[in-house]
C-alpha positions as a Markdown table, in Angstrom:
| # | Residue | x | y | z |
|---|---|---|---|---|
| 1 | Unk | 13.4 | 7.1 | 13.0 |
| 2 | Unk | 9.9 | 7.4 | 11.7 |
| 3 | Unk | 9.0 | 9.5 | 8.7 |
| 4 | Unk | 7.1 | 11.9 | 10.9 |
| 5 | Unk | 10.4 | 12.8 | 12.7 |
| 6 | Unk | 12.2 | 13.7 | 9.5 |
| 7 | Unk | 13.5 | 17.2 | 8.8 |
| 8 | Unk | 12.4 | 18.0 | 5.3 |
| 9 | Unk | 14.1 | 20.5 | 3.1 |
| 10 | Unk | 12.9 | 21.9 | -0.3 |
| 11 | Unk | 15.1 | 21.8 | -3.3 |
| 12 | Unk | 16.8 | 25.0 | -4.2 |
| 13 | Unk | 15.7 | 24.2 | -7.8 |
| 14 | Unk | 12.1 | 24.2 | -7.0 |
| 15 | Unk | 10.3 | 27.2 | -8.4 |
| 16 | Unk | 8.6 | 29.7 | -6.1 |
| 17 | Unk | 5.3 | 29.5 | -8.0 |
| 18 | Unk | 4.4 | 26.0 | -6.6 |
| 19 | Unk | 4.7 | 24.1 | -9.9 |
| 20 | Unk | 7.7 | 21.9 | -9.1 |
| 21 | Unk | 8.4 | 21.3 | -5.4 |
| 22 | Unk | 10.7 | 18.5 | -4.4 |
| 23 | Unk | 11.7 | 18.1 | -0.8 |
| 24 | Unk | 14.1 | 15.7 | 0.8 |
| 25 | Unk | 14.9 | 14.4 | 4.3 |
| 26 | Unk | 17.9 | 12.4 | 5.3 |
| 27 | Unk | 18.2 | 9.6 | 7.9 |
| 28 | Unk | 21.2 | 7.5 | 8.6 |
| 29 | Unk | 20.2 | 4.8 | 6.2 |
| 30 | Unk | 18.2 | 6.5 | 3.5 |
| 31 | Unk | 17.2 | 9.6 | 1.6 |
| 32 | Unk | 13.4 | 10.3 | 1.5 |
| 33 | Unk | 12.0 | 12.3 | -1.4 |
| 34 | Unk | 8.5 | 13.7 | -1.7 |
| 35 | Unk | 6.3 | 16.3 | -3.6 |
| 36 | Unk | 5.8 | 19.2 | -1.2 |
| 37 | Unk | 2.4 | 19.9 | -2.7 |
| 38 | Unk | 1.3 | 16.3 | -1.7 |
| 39 | Unk | 3.1 | 15.7 | 1.6 |
| 40 | Unk | 0.9 | 12.7 | 2.5 |
| 41 | Unk | 1.3 | 11.2 | -1.0 |
| 42 | Unk | 3.8 | 8.8 | -2.3 |
| 43 | Unk | 7.5 | 9.0 | -1.3 |
| 44 | Unk | 10.7 | 7.6 | -2.7 |
| 45 | Unk | 13.0 | 6.0 | -0.1 |
| 46 | Unk | 16.5 | 5.5 | -1.5 |
| 47 | Unk | 19.2 | 3.7 | 0.4 |
| 48 | Unk | 22.1 | 6.1 | 1.4 |
| 49 | Unk | 24.7 | 4.2 | -0.6 |
| 50 | Unk | 22.6 | 4.4 | -3.7 |
| 51 | Unk | 21.9 | 8.0 | -3.2 |
| 52 | Unk | 25.7 | 8.7 | -2.8 |
| 53 | Unk | 26.4 | 6.8 | -6.0 |
| 54 | Unk | 23.7 | 8.8 | -7.8 |
| 55 | Unk | 25.2 | 12.1 | -6.6 |
| 56 | Unk | 28.7 | 11.0 | -7.6 |
| 57 | Unk | 27.4 | 10.1 | -11.1 |
| 58 | Unk | 25.4 | 13.3 | -11.5 |
| 59 | Unk | 28.3 | 15.5 | -10.4 |
| 60 | Unk | 30.6 | 13.9 | -13.0 |
| 61 | Unk | 28.0 | 14.2 | -15.8 |
| 62 | Unk | 26.7 | 17.7 | -15.0 |
| 63 | Unk | 26.7 | 20.2 | -17.8 |
């Protein structure tokens, strides 16, 4: 799957005024993260198992 075929979703925590817009897209092997204000800019690509470990950690430590 190329990054042009990804289905991007904006974070529900992103503000509506355009200041902090994070989007993610998932593929079978990774999670892709980008700034929606700079769609052609740099992206983070995190292996799916590392993302799942992060979510598990964040859920346990959420306040």
